[in-house]
C-alpha positions as CSV (number, residue, x, y, z in Angstrom):
1,M,-122.8,39.5,-43.9
2,A,-123.0,38.7,-40.2
3,A,-126.5,37.2,-40.7
4,I,-125.2,35.0,-43.5
5,C,-122.3,33.8,-41.4
6,F,-124.6,33.0,-38.5
7,F,-126.9,31.0,-40.7
8,L,-124.1,29.0,-42.2
9,L,-122.7,28.3,-38.7
10,L,-126.1,27.2,-37.5
11,S,-126.5,25.0,-40.5
12,C,-123.2,23.3,-39.8
13,V,-124.2,22.7,-36.2
14,Y,-127.6,21.4,-37.3
15,S,-125.9,19.0,-39.8
16,A,-123.6,17.6,-37.1
17,L,-126.5,16.4,-35.0
18,V,-128.0,14.2,-37.8
19,W,-129.4,10.9,-36.5
20,N,-127.7,8.0,-38.3
21,T,-128.8,4.8,-36.6
22,S,-131.9,2.6,-36.8
23,Y,-134.7,3.6,-34.4
24,S,-138.2,2.2,-33.6
25,T,-140.9,3.2,-31.0
26,N,-144.5,2.4,-30.3
27,F,-144.8,5.6,-28.2
28,S,-145.6,3.7,-25.0
29,A,-143.8,6.4,-23.0
30,F,-142.6,9.9,-23.6
31,D,-138.8,10.1,-24.1
32,G,-137.9,13.8,-23.6
33,S,-134.4,13.1,-24.8
34,L,-135.7,12.1,-28.3
35,W,-139.1,13.9,-28.7
36,T,-140.3,17.4,-28.2
37,L,-143.9,18.5,-27.9
38,S,-143.7,21.7,-29.9
39,T,-145.4,25.0,-29.2
40,D,-144.7,26.5,-32.6
41,C,-145.0,25.7,-36.3
42,D,-142.8,26.8,-39.2
43,H,-145.7,26.5,-41.6
44,C,-148.0,28.8,-39.6
45,S,-148.0,32.6,-39.7
46,P,-150.1,35.2,-37.8
47,G,-153.3,36.2,-39.5
48,S,-153.5,33.2,-41.9
49,D,-155.9,30.3,-41.9
50,E,-152.9,28.1,-40.9
51,C,-152.2,30.1,-37.8
52,T,-153.0,27.9,-34.8
53,Q,-152.4,27.6,-31.1
54,M,-149.8,24.8,-30.6
55,W,-149.9,23.6,-27.1
56,P,-147.8,20.7,-25.6
57,N,-150.9,19.5,-23.8
58,S,-152.5,18.8,-27.2
59,T,-150.3,15.7,-27.4
60,T,-150.2,12.8,-25.0
61,F,-148.2,9.5,-25.1
62,G,-149.1,6.0,-24.1
63,A,-152.9,6.5,-24.5
64,I,-153.9,3.5,-26.7
65,N,-154.0,0.4,-24.5
66,G,-150.6,1.3,-23.2
67,I,-149.0,2.1,-26.6
68,G,-149.4,4.8,-29.1
69,M,-149.5,8.6,-29.1
70,V,-152.6,10.7,-29.3
71,H,-153.1,14.3,-30.6
72,T,-156.4,15.9,-29.5
73,T,-157.2,19.2,-31.2
74,R,-160.2,21.4,-30.7
75,R,-161.8,24.7,-31.5
76,I,-161.1,27.3,-28.8
77,P,-162.3,30.9,-28.2
78,P,-160.3,33.5,-30.1
79,S,-157.3,34.8,-28.2
80,S,-155.7,38.1,-28.0
81,S,-152.4,36.7,-29.2
82,S,-150.9,37.5,-32.6
83,C,-152.2,34.2,-33.8
84,G,-155.8,34.5,-32.7
85,S,-157.1,31.5,-34.7
86,P,-159.5,29.5,-32.5
87,V,-158.1,26.1,-33.3
88,T,-155.3,23.9,-31.8
89,S,-152.6,21.7,-33.2
90,G,-150.8,18.6,-31.7
91,H,-147.2,18.3,-32.8
92,A,-144.4,16.0,-31.8
93,A,-140.9,16.4,-33.3
94,F,-138.0,14.1,-33.2
95,N,-135.1,16.0,-31.6
96,A,-132.4,15.1,-34.1
97,P,-132.7,15.8,-37.8
98,F,-132.4,13.0,-40.4
99,L,-130.5,13.0,-43.7
100,F,-132.0,10.3,-46.1
101,G,-133.3,6.9,-45.1
102,N,-136.5,4.8,-44.8
103,F,-139.3,6.1,-42.6
104,T,-142.4,4.2,-41.5
105,V,-145.4,5.6,-39.5
106,V,-148.6,3.8,-38.6
107,A,-151.3,6.4,-38.0
108,R,-155.0,7.5,-38.4
109,W,-156.6,10.9,-38.2
110,F,-160.0,11.7,-36.6
111,P,-161.9,8.3,-36.5
112,G,-165.5,7.6,-35.9
113,V,-168.0,10.5,-36.1
114,Q,-165.0,12.7,-36.5
115,A,-164.2,11.3,-40.0
116,D,-166.4,14.0,-41.7
117,V,-164.1,16.8,-40.4
118,Q,-164.1,20.2,-42.1
119,S,-160.6,21.0,-43.4
120,A,-158.8,19.4,-40.4
121,T,-155.4,18.0,-41.4
122,G,-152.8,15.5,-40.2
123,F,-149.3,15.2,-41.6
124,I,-146.1,13.2,-41.3
125,G,-143.6,15.9,-42.2
126,L,-139.8,16.1,-42.7
127,D,-139.0,19.8,-42.6
128,G,-135.8,21.8,-42.9
129,L,-134.4,24.6,-40.9
130,N,-136.8,27.6,-41.2
131,N,-139.0,25.4,-43.4
132,I,-136.6,25.9,-46.4
133,A,-137.1,22.3,-47.6
134,S,-139.8,19.6,-46.9
135,I,-141.1,16.2,-47.7
136,T,-144.7,15.4,-46.5
137,Q,-147.6,13.0,-46.6
138,G,-150.9,12.9,-44.8
139,F,-154.5,13.7,-44.6
140,H,-156.8,16.6,-45.6
141,G,-160.3,16.6,-44.1
142,K,-163.6,17.2,-46.0
143,G,-163.9,20.9,-47.0
144,C,-160.2,21.5,-47.7
145,P,-160.0,23.2,-51.1
146,K,-157.8,20.6,-52.7
147,G,-158.2,18.0,-55.3
148,A,-158.9,15.1,-53.0
149,E,-161.1,15.6,-49.9
150,G,-162.4,13.7,-46.9
151,E,-161.4,10.5,-45.1
152,F,-159.9,9.0,-48.3
153,A,-157.8,12.0,-49.2
154,Y,-154.1,11.2,-49.2
155,Q,-151.7,14.1,-50.0
156,H,-148.0,14.2,-50.5
157,G,-145.4,16.8,-51.6
158,V,-141.7,17.6,-51.8
159,Y,-139.6,20.7,-52.3
160,A,-135.9,21.6,-51.9
161,D,-136.7,25.4,-51.9
162,V,-139.7,26.8,-50.2
163,T,-140.1,29.5,-52.8
164,K,-140.5,27.0,-55.7
165,S,-142.9,24.3,-56.6
166,H,-144.0,22.0,-53.8
167,H,-144.9,19.2,-56.3
168,Q,-148.0,18.6,-54.3
169,Q,-150.3,15.7,-55.3
170,D,-153.7,14.7,-54.0
171,I,-154.9,11.1,-54.3
172,N,-158.1,9.4,-53.3
173,V,-157.2,6.0,-51.8
174,T,-159.5,3.0,-51.1
175,R,-158.9,2.8,-47.4
176,S,-160.1,5.5,-45.0
177,L,-157.2,7.5,-43.4
178,A,-159.6,8.3,-40.5
179,V,-161.4,5.1,-39.7
180,E,-158.5,2.7,-40.1
181,F,-154.8,2.6,-39.1
182,N,-152.6,2.7,-42.2
183,T,-148.9,2.3,-42.7
184,F,-147.3,5.4,-44.4
185,G,-143.8,4.7,-45.8
186,L,-141.2,7.1,-47.2
187,L,-137.9,6.4,-48.9
188,W,-135.7,9.5,-49.2
189,T,-132.4,9.3,-51.1
190,P,-130.3,12.1,-52.8
191,T,-131.9,11.2,-56.1
192,K,-135.3,9.6,-55.3
193,V,-138.3,10.0,-53.0
194,V,-140.8,7.1,-52.9
195,W,-144.1,7.5,-50.9
196,S,-146.0,4.3,-50.0
197,F,-149.3,3.5,-48.5
198,N,-149.8,0.1,-46.8
199,G,-146.8,-1.2,-48.6
200,A,-147.9,-0.1,-52.1
201,P,-145.9,2.7,-53.8
202,M,-148.0,5.8,-54.3
203,D,-145.6,8.0,-56.2
204,V,-141.9,8.2,-57.1
205,F,-140.1,11.5,-57.5
206,T,-136.7,11.7,-59.3
207,K,-136.0,15.3,-60.0
208,A,-132.8,15.5,-57.9
209,S,-132.6,19.3,-57.9
210,D,-136.0,19.5,-56.1
211,I,-135.2,16.8,-53.6
212,P,-133.9,18.1,-50.2
213,Q,-130.2,17.6,-49.7
214,V,-130.1,19.0,-46.2
215,P,-131.0,17.5,-42.8
216,L,-134.8,17.5,-42.0
217,V,-136.7,17.2,-38.8
218,L,-139.5,14.6,-38.5
219,R,-142.8,16.1,-37.2
220,L,-146.0,14.1,-36.5
221,D,-148.8,16.7,-36.6
222,S,-152.6,17.0,-36.5
223,R,-154.5,20.3,-36.7
224,A,-158.2,21.2,-36.2
225,G,-160.0,22.7,-39.1
226,W,-160.0,26.3,-40.3
227,Q,-161.9,28.6,-38.0
228,S,-164.6,29.4,-40.5
229,L,-165.4,25.7,-41.0
230,M,-165.0,24.3,-37.4
231,P,-168.2,23.6,-35.5
232,A,-168.2,25.3,-32.1
233,G,-166.8,23.0,-29.4
234,A,-165.6,20.4,-32.0
235,M,-162.8,18.1,-30.9
236,Y,-160.7,15.8,-33.1
237,T,-158.3,13.0,-32.2
238,A,-155.3,11.6,-34.2
239,S,-153.4,8.5,-33.2
240,F,-149.9,7.3,-34.0
241,L,-149.0,3.6,-33.2
242,L,-145.4,3.3,-34.6
243,F,-142.4,5.2,-36.0
244,E,-139.5,3.4,-37.5
245,Y,-136.4,4.7,-39.2
246,T,-133.6,2.9,-41.1
247,P,-130.6,4.9,-42.5
248,L,-129.4,4.3,-46.0
249,T,-126.5,2.0,-46.4
250,T,-126.0,3.0,-50.0
251,H,-127.4,5.9,-52.1
252,L,-130.1,4.1,-54.0
């Protein structure tokens, strides 16, 4: 009972911190009051292929001609930690959660010779407390055992309960997510989620019971490939040029 009460109290505090004004940044400087370079990941667990070393120095701001944010991830020697997976992740989180709205991110993952990455991933994620709910879109490198693979592999998903279907979809798009910067859009309302790619709708989800109704934290993430597929010494770079948020004025 005490644990339940604590969780409910924490959820109420979490909800009270919801960001509800428009915001835009080109990541020309690191604002520690609004962004955190994370050292953990709700999706990763010790002993799994998703278990990675998440280091703040994997992420740098203002590295693309004075604007933008860069994540550099690499294969590293196995460690003695409980994680032990010899890969790193770059991960920047917005400090306040959001509840519905329009989101825009301009990004690319692993350009140039790095486009042919083995299972490396990059995601724009909205995640709930303890990963209970989530809305995502992003990139899966070549070698990932999914439907779409490689630099044209666009993936998205949504769930309101981590134990149930994630409604994950894989789509091969016509523009490289690695070579080119693309605009990723997301509209999240209580009854609808719309994913867009360079202004064109990619999917619409309207099953309200499976749409998160709780505050979610924005994470911009890139992760080197699974240890069994990563070349020794490999290093991959993801770049983010823009993040914009507009709250809903009405429930569309």
